[in-house]
C-alpha positions as CSV (number, residue, x, y, z in Angstrom):
1,M,-5.0,-32.9,-20.8
2,M,-5.7,-30.0,-23.2
3,S,-4.6,-29.1,-26.7
4,S,-1.9,-26.5,-27.4
5,E,-4.6,-24.3,-28.8
6,Q,-6.6,-24.5,-25.5
7,N,-3.4,-23.7,-23.6
8,D,-2.7,-20.6,-25.7
9,F,-6.3,-19.5,-25.1
10,I,-5.9,-19.3,-21.3
11,T,-2.2,-18.2,-21.1
12,R,-1.4,-15.6,-23.9
13,I,-2.2,-12.1,-22.8
14,S,-1.0,-9.5,-25.3
15,A,-3.4,-7.1,-26.8
16,G,-6.0,-8.8,-29.0
17,T,-5.6,-12.3,-27.5
18,P,-8.6,-13.9,-25.8
19,A,-7.1,-14.0,-22.3
20,G,-5.6,-10.5,-22.8
21,T,-9.0,-9.2,-23.7
22,L,-10.3,-10.6,-20.4
23,L,-7.5,-9.3,-18.1
24,R,-7.9,-5.8,-19.6
25,R,-11.4,-5.7,-18.1
26,Y,-9.9,-5.5,-14.5
27,W,-7.7,-3.2,-12.5
28,Q,-4.2,-4.5,-12.5
29,P,-1.3,-3.8,-10.1
30,V,1.4,-1.8,-12.0
31,A,3.8,-0.7,-9.2
32,L,4.2,-0.5,-5.5
33,S,3.7,2.9,-3.8
34,D,7.2,2.5,-2.4
35,E,8.6,2.6,-6.0
36,L,7.5,6.2,-6.4
37,E,9.2,7.5,-3.3
38,G,12.5,9.4,-3.2
39,K,13.9,12.1,-5.5
40,R,12.6,10.7,-8.8
41,P,9.1,9.2,-8.6
42,I,9.1,7.8,-12.1
43,R,9.1,4.1,-12.9
44,P,9.1,2.1,-16.2
45,A,6.6,-0.7,-16.1
46,R,5.6,-3.5,-18.5
47,L,2.1,-4.9,-18.0
48,L,0.1,-7.3,-20.2
49,G,2.8,-6.9,-22.9
50,Q,2.5,-3.0,-22.9
51,D,5.3,-0.6,-22.1
52,L,4.3,2.1,-19.6
53,V,5.7,4.8,-17.4
54,V,4.2,5.3,-13.9
55,L,4.8,8.6,-12.2
56,R,3.8,10.9,-9.3
57,D,4.0,14.6,-10.4
58,E,5.1,17.6,-8.4
59,S,1.6,18.0,-7.0
60,G,1.4,14.3,-5.9
61,R,-1.0,13.3,-8.7
62,L,-0.5,9.8,-10.1
63,G,-0.2,9.0,-13.8
64,V,0.2,6.0,-16.0
65,L,1.2,6.8,-19.6
66,D,2.4,4.9,-22.7
67,R,6.2,4.9,-22.5
68,D,7.0,6.1,-26.0
69,C,6.9,9.8,-26.6
70,P,4.3,10.6,-29.3
71,H,6.8,12.9,-31.0
72,R,9.6,10.6,-32.1
73,G,9.2,7.6,-29.8
74,A,11.8,8.3,-27.2
75,D,11.6,6.6,-23.8
76,L,9.6,8.7,-21.3
77,A,10.8,6.7,-18.4
78,F,13.9,8.8,-18.6
79,G,11.8,12.0,-18.6
80,R,12.1,15.0,-16.2
81,L,9.4,15.9,-13.7
82,E,9.0,19.6,-14.0
83,D,6.6,22.4,-14.9
84,G,3.5,20.4,-13.9
85,G,4.2,17.3,-15.9
86,L,6.7,14.8,-17.4
87,R,9.1,16.3,-20.0
88,C,10.8,14.3,-22.7
89,P,14.5,14.9,-22.7
90,F,14.7,14.5,-26.5
91,H,12.9,17.7,-27.6
92,G,11.3,19.0,-24.3
93,W,7.7,18.0,-25.1
94,L,5.8,18.1,-21.8
95,F,2.8,16.0,-20.8
96,D,0.6,16.0,-17.7
97,V,-0.6,12.9,-15.9
98,Q,-3.7,12.7,-18.1
99,G,-1.4,12.6,-21.2
100,Q,-2.3,16.2,-22.4
101,C,0.5,17.9,-24.2
102,L,1.4,21.1,-22.3
103,E,4.4,22.3,-24.3
104,T,6.3,21.7,-27.6
105,P,9.2,24.1,-27.0
106,A,10.9,23.8,-30.4
107,E,7.7,24.6,-32.4
108,P,7.3,28.2,-33.8
109,A,5.4,30.8,-31.7
110,G,1.7,30.4,-32.3
111,S,1.9,26.7,-33.3
112,R,-1.3,24.7,-32.5
113,L,0.5,21.4,-32.6
114,C,0.5,20.9,-28.8
115,G,-3.3,21.2,-28.5
116,K,-3.7,18.3,-31.0
117,I,-1.3,15.9,-29.2
118,R,-2.3,13.6,-26.4
119,Q,-0.2,10.8,-25.0
120,R,-2.4,7.8,-24.1
121,S,-3.0,7.6,-20.4
122,Y,-4.8,5.1,-18.2
123,P,-7.0,5.3,-15.1
124,V,-4.9,4.9,-12.0
125,V,-5.8,4.3,-8.3
126,E,-3.6,3.8,-5.2
127,K,-4.8,1.3,-2.6
128,S,-3.0,-0.3,0.4
129,G,0.5,0.3,-1.0
130,I,-0.2,-0.8,-4.6
131,I,-0.8,1.4,-7.6
132,F,-3.5,-0.1,-9.9
133,T,-4.2,0.8,-13.5
134,Y,-6.9,-0.1,-16.0
135,L,-5.8,-0.9,-19.6
136,G,-9.3,-1.8,-21.0
137,E,-11.9,0.2,-22.8
138,G,-14.8,1.9,-21.2
139,E,-15.3,2.5,-17.5
140,P,-13.3,0.4,-15.0
141,P,-15.1,-1.9,-12.6
142,A,-15.6,-1.0,-9.0
143,F,-13.1,-2.3,-6.4
144,P,-14.6,-5.1,-4.1
145,A,-14.7,-4.3,-0.4
146,L,-11.9,-6.7,0.5
147,D,-10.3,-6.7,3.9
148,C,-7.0,-5.6,2.4
149,F,-8.7,-2.5,1.0
150,Q,-10.8,-1.8,4.1
151,A,-7.9,-1.9,6.6
152,P,-6.0,1.4,7.3
153,D,-2.5,2.0,6.0
154,S,-1.1,1.1,9.4
155,H,-2.5,-2.4,9.1
156,V,-1.3,-3.3,5.6
157,F,2.0,-4.0,3.9
158,A,2.6,-4.4,0.2
159,F,5.5,-6.1,-1.6
160,K,6.2,-7.8,-4.9
161,G,8.6,-10.3,-6.6
162,L,9.5,-11.3,-10.1
163,M,8.8,-14.8,-11.6
164,E,10.2,-15.8,-14.9
165,C,7.2,-17.8,-16.2
166,N,3.7,-17.4,-17.4
167,W,1.2,-15.8,-15.0
168,L,-1.2,-18.7,-15.0
169,Q,1.2,-21.4,-13.7
170,A,2.4,-18.9,-11.1
171,L,-1.2,-18.3,-9.9
172,E,-2.2,-22.0,-9.9
173,V,0.3,-22.9,-7.1
174,G,-1.7,-20.7,-4.8
175,I,-4.9,-22.7,-5.4
176,D,-3.2,-26.0,-4.8
177,P,-3.6,-27.0,-1.1
178,A,-1.9,-30.4,-1.6
179,H,1.6,-29.1,-2.5
180,A,2.4,-27.5,0.8
181,S,3.0,-30.8,2.6
182,F,5.8,-31.6,0.2
183,L,7.2,-28.5,-1.4
184,H,7.2,-26.6,1.9
185,R,8.1,-29.5,4.2
186,F,10.6,-28.8,7.0
187,F,12.2,-31.5,9.0
188,E,12.6,-29.2,12.0
189,D,10.3,-26.6,13.5
190,D,11.3,-23.0,14.4
191,E,10.6,-21.3,17.7
192,P,7.2,-19.5,17.6
193,E,8.8,-16.1,18.2
194,S,10.6,-16.3,14.8
195,A,7.3,-16.8,12.9
196,Y,6.3,-13.2,12.3
197,G,5.8,-12.4,8.7
198,R,6.7,-15.9,7.6
199,Q,4.4,-18.3,5.8
200,F,3.7,-21.7,7.4
201,R,5.7,-21.0,10.5
202,A,3.2,-19.9,13.1
203,T,1.0,-22.2,15.2
204,S,-2.6,-22.8,14.0
205,S,-5.5,-21.3,15.9
206,D,-6.5,-23.3,19.0
207,S,-3.3,-25.4,18.8
208,D,0.3,-25.2,20.0
209,M,1.4,-27.3,17.0
210,P,3.5,-25.3,14.4
211,M,2.1,-25.4,10.9
212,T,5.4,-27.0,9.7
213,R,4.6,-30.0,11.8
214,V,1.0,-30.2,10.6
215,L,2.1,-30.2,7.0
216,R,4.8,-32.8,7.7
217,E,2.8,-35.3,9.7
218,F,-0.6,-34.9,7.9
219,D,0.3,-34.8,4.2
220,A,-2.9,-35.9,2.5
221,P,-5.6,-33.3,2.9
222,A,-9.2,-33.7,1.8
223,I,-10.0,-30.8,-0.5
224,E,-13.5,-29.2,-0.9
225,V,-14.0,-26.6,-3.6
226,D,-17.0,-24.3,-3.7
227,K,-18.0,-21.6,-6.3
228,T,-18.6,-18.2,-4.8
229,D,-19.6,-14.7,-6.1
230,Y,-15.9,-13.8,-6.2
231,G,-14.4,-17.1,-7.6
232,L,-13.7,-20.1,-5.4
233,Q,-13.4,-21.1,-1.8
234,L,-11.1,-24.0,-1.0
235,I,-11.2,-25.9,2.3
236,A,-8.4,-28.4,3.1
237,T,-8.9,-30.7,6.1
238,R,-6.3,-32.9,7.7
239,P,-7.7,-35.4,10.3
240,M,-5.2,-35.4,13.2
241,S,-7.1,-37.7,15.6
242,D,-10.7,-39.0,16.1
243,D,-11.8,-35.6,17.6
244,K,-9.4,-33.1,16.1
245,T,-9.0,-31.9,12.4
246,H,-6.8,-29.3,11.0
247,V,-8.7,-27.0,8.6
248,R,-7.3,-24.4,6.2
249,V,-9.6,-22.1,4.3
250,T,-8.3,-20.2,1.2
251,N,-9.8,-18.4,-1.7
252,L,-9.4,-17.8,-5.4
253,L,-10.3,-14.2,-6.1
254,F,-11.1,-14.0,-9.8
255,P,-9.4,-13.4,-12.2
256,Q,-5.8,-13.7,-10.9
257,A,-5.5,-13.4,-7.1
258,F,-5.8,-15.6,-4.1
259,V,-6.5,-14.8,-0.4
260,I,-4.9,-17.1,2.2
261,P,-4.0,-17.0,5.9
262,L,-0.5,-16.0,6.9
263,S,-1.2,-16.5,10.6
264,S,-4.0,-16.2,13.1
265,E,-3.5,-12.4,12.9
266,M,-2.7,-11.8,9.2
267,T,-4.0,-12.7,5.7
268,I,-2.2,-12.4,2.3
269,T,-4.0,-11.1,-0.8
270,Q,-1.8,-11.9,-3.7
271,W,-2.1,-11.1,-7.4
272,H,-0.2,-12.7,-10.3
273,V,0.2,-10.0,-12.9
274,P,1.5,-10.7,-16.4
275,I,4.5,-8.6,-17.5
276,D,4.3,-10.5,-20.8
277,D,3.6,-14.1,-21.8
278,T,6.7,-15.5,-20.1
279,S,7.2,-13.4,-17.0
280,C,5.0,-12.0,-14.2
281,Y,5.1,-10.2,-10.9
282,W,3.4,-11.4,-7.7
283,Y,2.0,-8.5,-5.7
284,A,0.9,-9.1,-2.2
285,I,-0.9,-7.1,0.5
286,F,-0.4,-8.4,4.0
287,T,-3.4,-7.4,6.2
288,S,-3.4,-7.5,10.0
289,F,-6.6,-7.8,12.1
290,T,-4.9,-7.0,15.4
291,T,-1.8,-4.7,15.8
292,P,-0.3,-2.5,13.1
293,V,2.0,-4.3,10.7
294,N,5.7,-4.0,11.5
295,K,6.5,-2.7,8.0
296,T,10.2,-2.2,8.5
297,H,10.6,-5.8,9.7
298,M,8.4,-7.2,6.9
299,R,10.3,-5.2,4.2
300,N,13.7,-6.1,5.5
301,Q,12.7,-9.8,5.6
302,R,11.8,-9.7,1.9
303,L,14.8,-7.5,0.8
304,E,17.0,-10.4,2.0
305,L,15.4,-12.3,-0.9
306,Y,14.8,-9.6,-3.6
307,T,17.0,-7.0,-5.2
308,L,15.9,-3.5,-6.1
309,P,14.8,-1.8,-8.3
310,D,13.3,-4.7,-10.2
311,Y,12.4,-7.0,-7.3
312,R,14.4,-9.9,-8.8
313,P,15.0,-12.9,-6.6
314,R,18.5,-13.3,-5.2
315,V,18.0,-17.0,-5.3
316,G,16.6,-18.5,-8.5
317,R,17.3,-20.2,-11.7
318,H,20.5,-18.3,-12.2
319,N,22.0,-20.0,-9.1
320,N,20.1,-23.3,-9.1
321,Y,17.6,-22.0,-6.5
322,G,20.3,-22.5,-3.8
323,F,19.9,-26.3,-4.0
324,N,22.0,-28.1,-1.5
325,V,22.1,-31.9,-1.3
326,E,22.9,-32.1,2.5
327,E,20.0,-29.7,3.2
328,Q,17.6,-31.8,1.2
329,L,18.7,-34.9,3.1
330,H,18.4,-33.4,6.6
331,K,16.6,-30.0,6.7
332,T,14.1,-29.2,4.0
333,Y,12.3,-31.4,1.5
334,T,13.5,-29.3,-1.5
335,G,17.0,-28.5,-0.4
336,M,16.4,-25.0,-1.5
337,G,16.5,-23.0,1.7
338,E,13.9,-22.0,4.2
339,D,11.9,-19.4,2.3
340,I,8.8,-20.7,0.6
341,N,9.0,-18.1,-2.1
342,V,12.1,-19.8,-3.4
343,H,10.2,-23.2,-3.4
344,D,7.3,-21.7,-5.3
345,Q,9.7,-20.0,-7.7
346,W,11.3,-23.3,-8.5
347,A,8.0,-25.1,-8.8
348,V,6.5,-22.7,-11.3
349,E,9.6,-21.8,-13.3
350,S,10.6,-25.4,-13.7
351,L,7.4,-25.9,-15.7
352,G,8.9,-23.8,-18.5
353,P,8.3,-20.3,-19.7
354,I,4.7,-21.4,-20.6
355,Q,3.7,-24.7,-19.1
356,D,2.9,-27.3,-21.7
357,R,-0.5,-28.5,-20.3
358,T,-0.8,-31.0,-23.1
359,R,1.5,-33.2,-21.1
360,E,0.0,-32.9,-17.6
361,H,-2.2,-35.5,-15.8
362,L,-4.4,-34.0,-13.2
363,G,-5.8,-35.9,-10.1
364,Q,-8.4,-35.4,-7.5
365,S,-6.1,-33.2,-5.5
366,D,-6.1,-30.7,-8.4
367,K,-9.8,-30.1,-8.2
368,G,-9.3,-26.4,-7.4
369,I,-7.1,-25.9,-10.5
370,I,-9.7,-27.7,-12.7
371,A,-12.6,-25.6,-11.3
372,Y,-10.6,-22.4,-11.8
373,R,-9.8,-23.2,-15.4
374,R,-13.4,-23.8,-16.2
375,I,-14.3,-20.4,-14.7
376,L,-11.4,-18.8,-16.7
377,V,-12.5,-20.3,-20.0
378,D,-16.1,-19.2,-19.4
379,A,-15.0,-15.6,-18.5
380,I,-12.6,-15.3,-21.5
381,T,-15.4,-16.4,-23.8
382,K,-17.7,-13.8,-22.3
383,A,-15.1,-11.1,-22.6
384,V,-14.4,-11.9,-26.3
385,N,-18.1,-11.9,-27.0
386,G,-18.6,-8.5,-25.4
387,E,-20.4,-9.9,-22.3
388,T,-19.7,-9.1,-18.7
389,P,-17.4,-11.7,-17.1
390,L,-17.2,-12.6,-13.4
391,M,-16.0,-9.8,-11.0
392,V,-16.4,-6.9,-13.4
393,L,-18.4,-5.2,-10.7
394,T,-20.8,-2.3,-10.4
395,P,-20.5,-0.2,-7.2
396,D,-23.4,-2.1,-5.5
397,E,-22.0,-5.5,-6.5
398,A,-18.5,-4.5,-5.3
399,A,-19.8,-3.5,-1.9
400,A,-21.2,-7.0,-1.4
401,I,-17.9,-8.7,-2.1
402,Q,-16.3,-8.6,1.4
403,G,-13.7,-10.6,3.2
404,P,-13.2,-13.2,2.0
405,A,-12.9,-15.5,5.0
406,T,-9.6,-17.3,5.6
407,M,-8.4,-19.4,8.5
408,D,-5.9,-22.0,9.7
409,G,-6.9,-23.8,12.8
410,V,-7.6,-27.1,14.6
411,A,-11.3,-27.8,14.8
412,P,-13.4,-30.3,16.6
413,S,-13.9,-33.1,14.0
414,N,-17.7,-33.1,14.4
415,S,-18.1,-29.3,13.8
416,I,-15.5,-28.2,11.3
417,D,-17.8,-25.8,9.4
418,T,-19.2,-24.1,12.5
419,Y,-15.7,-23.8,14.0
420,W,-13.9,-22.1,11.1
421,R,-16.7,-19.7,10.5
422,Q,-16.7,-18.7,14.1
423,V,-13.0,-18.2,14.2
424,D,-13.1,-16.0,11.2
425,A,-16.0,-14.0,12.6
426,N,-14.3,-13.5,15.9
427,R,-11.1,-12.2,14.2
428,R,-13.0,-10.0,11.8
429,N,-15.4,-8.6,14.5
430,G,-12.4,-7.9,16.8
431,A,-10.5,-5.9,14.3
432,S,-10.2,-2.2,15.4
433,W,-10.6,-1.0,11.8
434,K,-13.6,-3.2,10.9
435,K,-16.6,-1.1,9.9
436,R,-19.7,-1.8,12.1
437,D,-23.2,-2.1,10.7
């Protein structure tokens, strides 16, 4: 258990807090590219407790600005895109995507006020369907050469969803291999053809057994956790017989993402991004190693669960997570429907707005969470002391962070490590978009 002071140290993220200081050292997702499509490519955003406006101007340039107009504080998210920038409807002050004031129409002719005004702007980059911004001081770090950033647009799909809880408890579910056998247990298996784009529905590599059956019948994985240059690698093994073992390889990508297999063809890279202390968005990039992603299908699947424009879940705390007693008795372990996002939503939101870790009792199956918290505390301490924390990368360092490897398959029990590495290498080397040395 930890003290309330220690819990605050790793969860609170507003400006000036220890964890907030750390997270401002990294690029953070601030919007989906899809959110800036249509007639009015302007979106309000709240990130790490700061109110921002995200826009794409008439020339296609991206900008992230503080949301309050520097004149009288009006909301620039209601501004007009015109004349090369974003114009405040209150008095017509105009700003470009770098925050430079271009016009102050009501000022007298010859006024020099405009040249002295600058709205705070932030570095912004668009990658694989997500718009990232950097809220920290100094130069942003380089992006690692992850699969999700190396694949072409045709082979990636990005989406997000709102969670009404602290970012850390939302992230920790993704580095907990043990929960899947219970929280995501189904008493019946779907047909393989319905598995596309759905977590834990496809068959594992070198097996005709659906993942739902694996989780149901082999519910006590052995978990190995190894430190890496990017964070942690987690290997969960489930012996199925004397000569066959199910192995699942996942990763914690510091500071707040994980990389996991969706199927033998796809991986998920997912960030948990604080809106403020008590809410967050998950942002995910789905990466295909084989055929182009069916983006229309993937998007329609997820829009059955989330409402626009804020990507709020249709099923959540407000309607008891869809809980049904008969379903819990006969169909799913939770009784909360068939989508695992709803299961995760309940699990992390039920811990409270900010989980009270003074009351938890961790076990051996929580070794990934324990290892991550140690890395997190160390990185926060370094950031507060002005040192360089893990994954604040130079270009050369970033180029060396590749992959990372994920897999879900059934291995010969006497060669698990060799097996999963070879399966990952075969998939990676077979990708049409993979850069060759």
